[in-house]
N, C-alpha and C positions, 0 to 999 in steps of 0.2 A: 587743717593743713600743716601746722607746725609738727604734728605727729608724723604725718607723711614725709616731711622733710627729713626728720630724724631717722626714720626707717631707711630712707635712701641714702643718707650719709653713712649710716652703719653698713648697709649693703656695699657701698662704694669702698669703704675702708676695708671690708673683708675681702673684696675683689683685689685691691692693691697688695694686700698681704699675701693672697694666694699667688698673684703674679710675680711678686718679689721672691717668694719661696721657689717658684718654678725656675726663675732666672738663676738664682743661686745654685740650684742643683744642675743647671746646664753648664755652668762654669767650672764644675768639679766639686768634690766633696770637700767639706770644711766642718770643723767642730763647731757646735753650737749648743748652747744650754738647752736642757729639756725641761718641761713642766707639764703636770697632768692637765688636760684639756677637759672641761665640762660641756657636753653637747646638749642643747635644749631647744625646743621650738620657739619661734617668735611669737609674742602675744598677738592676738587678733587686733586690727585696726580699731581704735576707740577704746581699748581696754584700760589704758591709762587715764582716759577721760571719760568716765561713765556718765551717761545722760540721765539726769533726774527730771522727770516730767513735772513733779510737784514744785521743784525749785524754778523751773522755767515758768510754770503758771504764776507763781508768787512774783517773779521778776517782771513779767508782763503786766500784772495788775498794779505793781508799785509805779509803773510809768504814769499812771493817771492818780494824782494825789492832791492834797491841799484844797484850794478853793474849788477847783474843777470837780474833784470827787464829791465834795460837800454839796455843790450845786446839783450834780446829777442825782445824787441820793435824795436831796429835798425835793426834786421835781418828781421823781418816780414814786417816792413814798407818799408825797401829796395826793397822788392818784388813788391810794388806797382809800382814803377818806371820801374822795369824790365818787367812788363806786357806791358807797353807802348813801351819800347825799342824793346821787341821781336816782337811786331806787326809791328813797323816801320821797323825793320830789315827784316821781311819777305816780306813786301811790296817792299822794296828796292831790295831785291834779285830777285823778280818777274820782277821788272822794268829792272834790269840788263839784264835778259835773254830775254826780249822782245826787248828793244831799240837797243841791239847790235845784234839782230837776232840769238842769241845762240839757243833759243827754236826752231826757224824754221829750223836751220841747223841739230838739232838733229832729227827732224821729217823727213827731207830729207834723213838723213842716214837710218832711219827705213824703209822708202820707197824703198830705194836701196837694202836693205837686203831681202825684201819680198813684194810681191804685195798684200798680204792678209791684208786688213784693221784691221781685228781682232788682228793678230800677231804684226802689226806695233804698237799698243798701249803698250804692254808690253816692247818692245824694246825701245820705247821712255821713258816709265815710269822709267825703270832701270837707263837710263841716267840722267834723271831728278832727281831721288832721290839721286843718287850719287853726282852730281854736287851741288845740294842744301845743302846736308850734309856738303860738303867740305866748301862751302861759309859760312855756319853758325858754322862752327867748332870752331872758335875763342870764340864766344859767349857761345857755349855749354860747352866748357872747363872752362870758367870763371864761369858760373852759376853752372855747375854740379860738379865741382871739387874745384877749388880755393876758391870760395866764401863759400862753405861747410867747407873746411879746415880751413879757417880764423875764422869761428864761432865755431870751435871745434865739428863739426857734421860729420866729415869724418874719417873713420878708415882705408880706403885703401891708398896704395901708388898710384901714378899717373898711373903706368903701370896696376896695378890691376883694377883700375877704367876704364882704357881705354879698358881692356878686356871685361868687363861687357857692355860698350858702343858698342864694336864690335858685341857682341851677340845681343843686341837690334837693331842695325842697320840691321843686317842680317834678323832678324824677320820682321822689317819695310819694307825692300827691297822686300821680298817674299810677304808679306801681302798687301803692297801698290800696287805692280804690279798687283796682282789678283783683288783687289777691283777697281782699276782704269780701268782695262780691262773691268770688268763688267759694270761700269758706262758708259763708252764710248760705249758699246755695246747697253746699254738702250738709250743713245742719238741717235745713228744711227737708232735705232728701231722706235723711236718717238721723232722728234725734237720738238714737242709742249708740250708733257707730260713727257718728259724725267726726269724732275725733281721729279716726283712722283716715278718713277722707281728708280732714284738715292737715294731717301729717304728710299726706301725699301732695297736697297743694303746696305746702311749705318747701318741701324737697324739690318739686318740680320748679318753683319759683327761683330757689337757690341755683339749680342747674342752668335755668334760663339766663340769670345774670352772669354766671361764668361764661356762658356761650356767647352772649352779645357784649360783654364788658370791654375786651380789648379792642374791638372795632367800632363800637357805637357809644359807649359810656365814658371811658377814660379820655378819648379825644375832646370831650366836652369841656374838660378842665385843663388839659394841657396839649402842647403841640408836639406831635411826633414826627421826626424827620429822620431819613436814613443816615446812620452813622458813616462819616466819610471813609473812603477806602484807606485803611492803615493796617500795619502789622497786627494791631490789637484786634481789628474787626476780623482779620483772616484767622487768627487764633480762636476767637470766639466761634465762628462758623465752623472751624475744623472740630473743635470740641463738641459742637452740636452734631455734625455728621458722624463723629466716632460714636456717639450714643444714641443714633437713630432718631435725631430730633429734626423733623422736616421743615427748617427754617431757611428761607432764601435770603433774608436780610436781617440786620440788627438795627433797632431804632433808638435815637436819643430823645429823651424827654426833658422838656424845659422845666423841670421841678423847682429850680432855684427861685422861679417867680413867686412860689409860695413859702418855702422854708429852705433851711440848709440840711435837711435830713438826706442821707444817702440811701439809695435803693437800686434794686434792679428787678427785673420780672421775666419769667418765661411763662406767659399766661395764655389762656385760651382753652377751648373745649370743643371736641368734635370738628376740627378743621379750623378754628379760628385762632391758630398758634401765632404768638408774636413774642420775640425776644427784644427786650428793651432795657436801657440802663438810664438812670437819670443823670443830668449834667453835673450834680453835686458829686456823685460817685466818680465820674470821669475826671473832674478837676481836683478832687481832693485825695485820691487813691492812686497808688502806683499801678502799673500794669498787671503785676502779680495779684495785687489785692482785687482788681476788677475781675480777673479770671477766678479768683477764689470765690467771690460773691457769685458770679454767673454759674460756677459749678454747682453751688447750692441751689440756685434757682432751677438749673436743668434737672437736679435731682427731683424737684417737685413734679416735673412732667414725665420723667422717665419712670418713676416709682407710681404714676398714676394717683397722686394725692387728691386730685379733684374727685375721683370715685370714692377713695377712702373716706374723705370728708363728708361726701354726701351720705354714705352708708352710716357713719358714726353719728353724724348729726340727725339722721332720720330716727335713730333710737332715742336721742335727746328729745327731739320734737314730739315723738309719740308719747314719752313720759310727760312732757309739758302739757300737751293736749289732754291727756288722761287726768292730770292734776287739775287743770282749769275746769274740766267738765265736773269733776267731783266738787271742787270749791265753789262753782257757780250754783250748784243746787243747794249747797248749805247757806251761802250768803243770801240767796233770793228768798229761801225759806224764812229767814230772819228779817231782811230789810226790803224785800221786793215791793211791798205796798208803799213804803215811804219813798223809794226810787221810781215808782211807777214803772217798774220792770217786772215781768211775770214768767217769761219763757226763754229758752236758750236761743230761740231763732228770732228774738226781738233785737234789732240792731242797737236799741237804746242800752242794752246790757254790754255793749262793747267796752266801756270803761271798767266793768267788773272783770272782763276777760283780760284786759290790759294789766290790771292791777295784779291779778293772780300770776299772769305769766311773768311780770316783773319780779314778784317774789321768788317764783320758781328758779328763774335764771340767776337771781342774786345768790340763792342757796347752792345752785349747780355750778357756780363759777369754777370751783376746782376742777370739776369734771370737763367742762368746755375747754378750760385752759390746758388741761392734760392732752385733750384730743389735738388742739394746735400745737402744743409744746412737743409731743411726741412725734408728730409729722415733721416739725422743723429739725428735730434731732436726726431723723432719718435722711433729711435732705442735707444736713451737715456732713454726715458720714459719706453719702454718695459724692458730694463735692470734693472731699479730701481724697477719695479714691480716683475721682475723674481727673482733677487738675493737679493733685499732689503738691499742694503749696501750703503746708500746716503753718509756717510762720506768717506768711501773708494773710491767712485766714485770721490768725490771732491778732495781728496789728489792725486789721480792718474792724474786728470786734471792738477794739479800744476806741475807734472813732465813732461807734455807736453810743459810747457812754455819755454823750451830751444829753441823752434822754432816756437812758436805760441804766439802772443801778447795776454796777458791775458784780458786786460780791453780796448778795442777800443770804440771809439765813435759809436752811433747808425748807422751813415751813413757809416763809415769804415766797420762795420759788414755786412751791406746790400750789399755793392758793392764788398767787397774783400774777404769775408770769405765763403769757401765752407763747413766749419763746424761751429757749434755754437762757439762763443767765450768762453774763460774760465769762464768769469763772468756769461755768460748766462747758462753755463752747471752747475756751482756750485749752481746758483739760482734755477734752476730745481730740483736739488737734495735736497736743503734745503726747498724749497716749499713743495716737496713730504714728507719730513720728518715732517714738521709741522702738516700735516694731519694724520700722523700715530704715534704720540707721545705715545699714550696709547697702542700700540701694544706690546706685551711682548718682542719680539725680538729687537724692537727699544728701549725700556726702558733698556734692558740689554746691548745694544750696546755702542759704544763710544760716549761721549758727544761732541757736536759740539761747536767750540770756539764762545764766545759771547762777 
């Protein structure tokens, strides 16, 4: 704005000089000193104040420092070790069930209750899911409640948190029993190609959760109410219409009952679309920041990321099932007699499958994170183009730093990040802004720090 004022002042001065010269000529000739005049084009707007995206990124990141940055880094980096701890703990639980023949006794109980091999699986699966949940409960309590509480990210009491965990476990018990029954039915149908059928079952289950999640699962944990009619709601729905998103309303989620994390969602699949933002985002962010977040979420819908994720994860699932099939044969050949497990269609072998799957996904973490991270980057770019608020996007990224390390090393981001880091996302926004500096709305918008 300072540069524009200077240009206007120069133009006004030139106009006054020209009018003065014209007035002098109209009153008659007079002697005047002469001097050579150099004519040149005025520099383009912004030429005297070049925009440096890297400086803007550094300036934005510098806004979060000291104890806040140290706390954020410690929280996120602590998660690196927990990934390994979770994997080792899961393998240890499987080993316990196998070496003490707990798994084979659960299978024997299912066989005593019914002679149907089909129904033996869900009976075994319920026992397995309950026992593994109990064995992993101490780790779940530490990671899900006490650690979140220590870092100031938990708003629930322990009993409130435990209530949500009970709901989640009930869903896991029902869904897990159904999926495992279908997988073992596929195994019995074809012992050689069962891993392909298993892949199909896993992908279909994922699609089903995406389909029913917005309408039937998420409301079990939070209350969804229509956002009151405000200019913000009108702008959100306008952006949705502009991008051919068939949403008739915007919903507010009472996420603050659980934590202070900010979030929004444009979720749904095959007609179950719902635009929602949580109350933390509404209360902690500016209007432009809310729109920047919603632009990102709309990108997931418009770019059909649900289908993209299903396709890419189907490849991961296929590789996982193939590895599990291979590993099961090797382990049963070595330890099957001691475990009282002999064939792949024996549900008592489920801990073997679980341990192998755990190891596979632990090693494949960079791949699964890349799938998620690349999808998020695409949504970031869509949001920048859709709502055109690079600085608001950058400032809301800083608000995520309470639980996401802002500036990791390149290898940290590749291995551990399922979303782009704060540095990457702010760089995306500032790079986009550099290419749109002469656009009227960007000129009129806030100045990025330099």
